[in-house]
N, C-alpha and C positions, 0 to 999 in steps of 0.2 A: 489535547482536548478531552473532555469528559462526556460520556454518553449519559442517558437518563438514569442509569443505575450507578453512576459515579465511577465507571471504569475508564481508564486512559485508552485512547485510540489515536490512530492517524489515518487519514484518508489515503486510498491507494495511489492517486495521482501525486499527492504530496510525498509519499514514501518513495516513489520512483525518482522524483527530483532529488530528494535528500540522499538517496543511495547512489546518485550519479549515473543512473541508467539513462535518463533523459535530461535535457537542459531547460525545457520549457513545458508549461502546461499543455500546449498544443501538441507537442511530441508525445506526451504521456497519453493524451486523449486518443491519438492515432494508434499508438501501440496497444492500448487497452481494447479499443473498438475493433482492432484487426484480429482479436482472438489469440494474441501471442502471450498473454499474461495468465498465469495459473495461480490460484490462491488455495492452499491446502488441498491440492490435487484436482481442482476443478477450474475450468476456464472461467475467467471473470471479465465481464464486459462493462461493469459499472465503475466509472471513475471515482465516485464517492464511496465506494465500498469501505467500510470501517475495518481497519486492521488492528488486532490486539496483540499484546505481547505473546510471542511464541508462534504466531501465524507464519506460514512458509509461503513466500512468493517465488515462483519459478518462471524464468524467461530464458528461452533457448537452452534449456537443460541446467541452467545455473540457479541454484537455490539460495535464497536470502531469508534469514530468520528475522522476523520483526522483534525489535527490542524497544518497547515504549517506556520512556522514563517519566516519572511523575512531573507534572508541570509545576515548576517552582512558583509561578505567578498566580496559580489557582488558590 
């Protein structure tokens, strides 16, 4: 997806599903709202948080670096 400035991003809940951390949006919501997800060193409780290339998502001490590819359909 593109933000207003034309930068590619993915929403936090979608990233967690694509990364295989959770299987459903409901699981993502619970995990995020429980305060177990960190983005760039800060607890994140917003499911729709926009993640950009290079952002670091941490869960249970495991770090995942976001790699957003340009949307071919855009």
